[in-house]
C-alpha positions, 0 to 999 in steps of 0.5 A: 535453454532452448530457444522456445524457453528463452522467448517465453522468459523474454516476453514475460520480462517485457510484459512486466516492464510495460506493466510496471510503466503503467503502474508507475504512471497511475501511482504518479497521477494519484500522488500528485493529486494527493499532494496538490489537495492536501500538502503534506507539509509536515512530512516534507519537513521531517523528511528533508532530503528524502523522497516521499515515494521511497524508490528504494523500498522493495522496488522493481530493481530488487524484484528483478534482481532477485533480492526479495519478493516485495514490491511496494509503492507508498505515498502517505502524509499527515492532514488533520492529525490523520495519516492518509495515503495509499500503498500499491502492493504488487508483489509479496513474499507469501508463505502458505504455512504462516500467512494464514490470516492473509490468505483468508482475507485474500480469499474472501476479497478475490479468490482468483488472485495470485497471493504472491502477486495480489496487484492491490491499491490500498487507499487508507485513512489512519488514526495514529495513537499519538499524532504529535509523535507520529512518523512515517518511517523508522530509521531503517526507512520502514514505513509504519503504515505497512505494518498495518497493511498486512490484512492479519493479526492487528486488524479487529472488529471489522465485518469479514462479510463486507470485504470486497473491492471498491468498498470502505472497511472500518478497522480497529487495530490491536495496540497497547494503550501507551502513547509513549511507546508508539511513534508509528502505530495506529488505533483505527483505519478506514481502507478501501481496496482496488485492483491495480489493473482497474485503474485504467485511465488518468480519470479513475486515478483522480477519482480514487483520490477524490474519493479518499479525500471525501471519506476524511 
């Protein structure tokens, strides 16, 4: 490896280190604000001994070690029979041949985004099929709500022309009407998308959570 190439790679990794620190700071501020406002005691009881923020959930460590191309951060809880919270979608394993719905969605949102690294904050309010049986994660710690956040096959009856940053989008979700079979699925959602790089201050992070709570 030539010195020039080595320097370029080092600079890229260092830039990611700095950016990741900023991302986690915004995430921490938003998580603490949401927790202080809503509590989420039900999730705490169910997930006793687990971190509510899944640090092992396709996190930066896996990304840098090359284990996978997914890097999500999540924070959700139950409030008034709804699942409320947000996801930071930093890096995904995008396949041009199969992820066509995702591609169309991103093109409508922002045609300049690198689809492998969209850097999106998705705030959401989700209506479970059965609030009494709803679980945040399955036995493999996969967060059910992430399946809703694929922008793809299961979203229905929303206005495609209204896809935009900083705008609430009402979505219906394709599901079978069988409450006994769905412990982690939803029938309706309201989502708002923000580019993570636009969360540039503590005030902006707090404002996003205030707006999320206001929409409930």
